matplotlib code that plots the C-alpha trace (Angstrom):
import matplotlib.pyplot as plt

x = [9.1, 11.5, 11.5, 13.0, 12.0, 11.8, 9.2, 7.1, 7.3, 6.3, 3.4, 2.2, 2.1, 0.1, -3.2, -2.1, -5.0, -2.5, -2.3, 1.2, 2.5, 1.0, 2.6, 6.0, 5.6, 4.4, 7.4, 9.8, 8.1, 8.3, 12.0, 12.6, 11.5, 9.0, 10.5, 8.3, 5.1, 4.5, 4.7, 2.1, -0.2, 0.0, -0.8, -3.8, -5.1, -4.9, -6.5, -10.3, -10.2, -11.3, -9.4, -6.2, -6.7, -7.1, -3.9, -2.0, -3.4, -2.2, 1.3, 1.4, 0.3, 3.1, 5.7, 4.5, 4.4, 7.9, 9.1, 7.1, 8.6, 12.1, 11.0, 9.7, 13.0, 14.9, 12.6, 13.1, 16.9, 17.0, 15.5, 12.0, 10.3, 6.6, 5.4, 7.4, 6.1, 2.5, 3.0, 4.3, 1.1, -0.8, 1.4, 0.1, -3.3, -2.1, 1.3, 1.5, 0.7, 2.2, 3.3, 4.0, 0.5, 0.2, 3.7, 2.9, -0.3, 1.4, 4.1, 1.3, -0.3, 3.1, 3.8, 0.3, 0.9, 4.4, 3.2, 0.8, 3.3, 5.7, 7.9, 5.5, 2.7, 1.9, 1.7, -2.1, -2.0, 0.4, -1.9, -4.9, -3.1, -2.4, -5.9, -7.3, -5.3, -6.1, -9.8, -11.1, -9.0, -8.0, -11.4, -9.9, -12.6, -12.4, -14.5, -14.6, -12.5, -14.7, -13.1, -15.6, -14.0, -10.6, -9.4, -9.6, -6.4, -4.5, -2.8, -2.8, -6.6, -6.9, -5.0, -7.1, -10.6, -10.1, -11.5, -9.6, -9.9, -8.1, -5.0, -4.4, -5.5, -3.2, -0.3, -0.8, -0.9, 2.3, 4.1, 3.3, 4.4, 7.7, 8.3, 7.7, 9.7, 6.7, 6.8, 3.6, 3.7, 1.2, 0.8, -0.5, -4.0, -6.1, -8.7, -7.8, -5.2, -4.5, -1.7, 0.0, 1.9, 5.1, 7.5, 10.3, 12.5, 10.5, 12.6, 11.3, 13.5, 13.9, 11.4, 8.2, 6.2, 3.4, 5.0, 2.0, 3.3, 5.5, 2.4, 0.8, -2.5, -3.9, -5.2, -7.9, -6.8, -10.4, -11.2, -8.4, -10.3, -8.0, -8.3, -6.9, -5.2, -8.4, -10.3, -7.9, -8.1, -11.9, -11.6, -9.5, -12.2, -14.9, -13.2, -12.2, -8.5, -5.8, -3.6, -0.1, 3.1, 3.5, 0.3, 2.0, 5.1, 5.5, 5.0, 7.9, 7.3, 7.8, 5.1, 2.7, 3.2, 2.9, -0.4, -1.6, -0.8, -2.5, -5.7, -5.8, -5.5, -8.9, -10.6, -10.1, -12.3, -13.6, -12.1, -11.4, -9.3, -7.9, -4.5, -4.5, -4.9, -2.0, 0.1, -0.5, 0.1, 3.3, 4.5, 3.6, 5.7, 8.5, 9.0, 8.2, 10.4]
y = [30.8, 31.3, 34.9, 36.1, 37.9, 34.7, 33.1, 36.3, 36.3, 32.6, 33.1, 36.0, 33.6, 30.9, 32.2, 32.6, 31.3, 29.6, 26.0, 25.6, 28.6, 27.1, 23.8, 25.4, 27.6, 24.6, 22.5, 25.3, 25.7, 21.9, 22.0, 24.4, 21.7, 21.3, 24.3, 26.5, 24.8, 27.4, 30.2, 28.3, 27.8, 31.5, 32.4, 30.0, 31.6, 35.1, 34.1, 34.4, 32.9, 29.2, 28.4, 29.9, 27.9, 24.7, 25.4, 26.0, 22.8, 20.9, 22.4, 21.4, 17.9, 17.7, 18.7, 16.1, 13.5, 14.3, 13.6, 10.4, 9.1, 9.6, 7.9, 4.9, 4.7, 4.7, 2.1, -0.2, 0.2, -0.4, -3.0, -3.0, -3.4, -4.2, -1.8, 1.0, 0.4, 0.4, 3.6, 5.3, 4.4, 6.1, 9.1, 9.5, 10.3, 12.1, 13.8, 15.4, 12.1, 11.6, 7.9, 7.6, 6.6, 3.8, 2.5, 2.5, 0.6, -2.0, -2.4, -2.8, -5.6, -7.3, -7.3, -8.7, -11.5, -12.2, -12.5, -15.3, -17.2, -19.9, -22.5, -25.4, -24.1, -25.7, -23.6, -23.6, -22.6, -19.7, -18.4, -18.7, -16.5, -13.8, -13.9, -13.7, -10.6, -9.0, -9.8, -10.3, -8.2, -5.4, -5.6, -5.4, -5.9, -6.8, -5.5, -7.1, -5.0, -2.0, 0.7, 3.2, 2.8, 4.4, 4.5, 0.7, 0.6, 2.7, 0.8, 3.9, 4.1, 0.4, 1.1, 4.2, 2.9, -0.9, -1.4, -2.5, -4.9, -8.2, -6.4, -4.0, -6.6, -9.0, -6.6, -5.9, -9.7, -10.2, -7.3, -8.8, -12.3, -10.9, -9.1, -12.4, -14.5, -16.6, -18.0, -16.6, -15.2, -13.9, -16.1, -15.4, -17.1, -15.5, -12.9, -13.3, -11.9, -15.1, -15.9, -19.2, -20.7, -22.3, -24.8, -22.9, -22.2, -22.5, -23.4, -24.7, -27.4, -27.1, -29.8, -29.9, -31.1, -29.1, -26.8, -26.4, -29.4, -26.9, -25.1, -26.1, -24.2, -20.9, -17.9, -15.4, -12.0, -10.7, -12.6, -15.0, -18.1, -21.0, -23.1, -26.5, -27.5, -29.2, -25.9, -24.1, -26.9, -26.6, -22.9, -23.4, -25.8, -23.3, -20.5, -23.0, -22.1, -24.9, -24.6, -24.0, -24.0, -20.2, -19.6, -21.1, -19.0, -16.4, -12.8, -10.4, -7.2, -5.2, -7.2, -6.8, -3.0, -2.9, -4.8, -2.4, 0.6, -1.1, -1.9, 1.5, 3.2, 1.6, 3.9, 6.9, 6.7, 10.2, 12.9, 15.0, 12.4, 10.6, 12.1, 10.1, 6.9, 7.8, 8.8, 5.4, 3.3, 5.2, 4.4, 0.8, 0.8, 2.7, -0.1, -2.9, -6.0]
z = [3.1, 0.1, -1.2, -4.5, -7.7, -9.8, -7.4, -7.5, -11.3, -11.5, -9.2, -11.3, -14.3, -12.5, -13.7, -17.3, -19.5, -21.8, -20.6, -22.1, -20.1, -16.9, -17.5, -18.0, -14.9, -12.8, -13.9, -12.9, -9.5, -8.9, -9.8, -6.9, -4.4, -1.5, 0.3, -1.8, -0.5, 2.3, -0.4, -2.4, 0.6, 1.4, -2.2, -2.0, 1.2, -0.4, -3.7, -4.2, -7.7, -7.7, -10.9, -9.4, -6.2, -8.2, -10.1, -6.9, -5.4, -8.5, -8.2, -4.5, -5.5, -8.1, -5.5, -3.1, -5.9, -7.0, -3.4, -3.2, -6.4, -4.9, -1.7, -3.7, -5.7, -2.4, -1.0, -4.0, -3.9, -0.1, 2.2, 0.5, 3.8, 3.3, 6.0, 4.7, 1.2, 2.3, 4.3, 1.2, -0.5, 2.4, 1.9, -1.6, -0.2, 2.8, 2.1, 5.6, 7.3, 10.8, 10.9, 14.6, 15.7, 13.2, 14.0, 17.8, 17.2, 15.1, 17.8, 20.4, 18.3, 17.8, 21.6, 22.4, 19.9, 21.1, 24.7, 23.6, 21.5, 22.6, 20.9, 21.7, 19.6, 16.2, 13.1, 13.3, 17.0, 16.1, 13.4, 15.8, 18.2, 15.6, 14.2, 17.8, 18.6, 15.2, 14.7, 18.2, 20.5, 18.1, 16.3, 12.8, 10.2, 6.5, 3.6, 0.2, -2.2, -3.2, -5.4, -4.0, -0.6, -1.2, 2.4, 2.5, 0.5, 3.0, 5.9, 8.1, 7.7, 8.6, 11.8, 12.6, 11.7, 12.2, 8.7, 5.6, 2.7, 2.0, 0.7, 3.6, 6.2, 4.5, 4.5, 8.3, 8.9, 6.9, 8.7, 12.1, 11.0, 9.7, 13.0, 14.8, 12.4, 11.3, 7.7, 6.4, 2.9, 0.3, -2.7, -6.2, -6.2, -9.0, -7.9, -4.2, -1.8, 0.2, 2.7, 3.2, 6.1, 4.7, 6.1, 7.8, 5.9, 2.7, -0.4, -3.7, -5.2, -9.0, -9.9, -11.8, -8.8, -7.4, -4.9, -2.7, -0.7, 1.2, 2.5, 5.7, 5.1, 3.8, 5.6, 4.5, 5.8, 5.7, 8.9, 9.7, 8.4, 7.6, 4.4, 3.5, 0.3, -0.7, -0.2, -2.5, -5.1, -5.1, -5.6, -8.7, -10.0, -9.2, -11.3, -14.0, -13.7, -13.7, -10.6, -12.0, -9.8, -10.1, -8.1, -5.0, -5.1, -2.3, -3.6, -3.0, -1.0, -4.2, -6.0, -3.0, -2.9, -6.7, -6.5, -3.8, -6.1, -9.1, -7.1, -5.4, -8.9, -9.8, -7.3, -9.6, -12.7, -13.3, -15.5, -12.5, -10.7, -13.7, -12.9, -9.6, -11.4, -13.7, -10.8, -9.0, -12.1, -12.8, -9.2, -9.7, -13.0, -11.2, -8.7, -11.2, -10.9]

ax = plt.figure().add_subplot(projection="3d")
ax.plot(x, y, z, "-o")
ax.set_aspect("equal")
plt.show()
């Protein structure tokens, strides 16, 4: 723990009834960095005042969030790996999260899929192998997006509980395909998180033609069901949306993680957790393309 007179003075001011004083004190504590967290935890344990404990919890949250903001900036300015971005979202909910178990389980899935793949398989056969390992062997299940089920938006919880939604299931599917060099990408279909198997390599010529001709088929990450181009066209008719070229472009990793943050933010609607919604939307804006 860090010990000095300034920290003691700051801690004595944490229960000041003046909100403006508290904000200034918390800002100064946050500026010291996460090394002060053990001091705050010790203070929390030795405080019997609920309001004081809540203020300490908020300061600890601000310290973790400041670290997370820096991590997202580094991620955006680096390789922008999809798995790393999704893990950062999980760390918003669980700042002390140990990532090794999730990484080990994903590697196990990758290896099981790799053992079943060979160069003679068609794209559809390749996807059937992946879906078989994920949904039959590993027992991954998909729930419709439900903002009351917060953990469904966290890839680490998906790995732990085998339950996610279309977004987290889709991210896991994409991560595994990337590890195995398979050209499966998320696309921007309205109101859905859908994957598409592209020609390899996929490149869009600068023409006005419908670019879905580069796509072999579509994959629903909830359960691995495969859809044809006709199925997708019928979906557009059903929702009365004209299928423009932009809907068939692959989403970047940054946009996928941004979408995950935006959707996760919708889980927090009460006055008590409004700050979490603001945090997540600010992270989405921070990495915005």
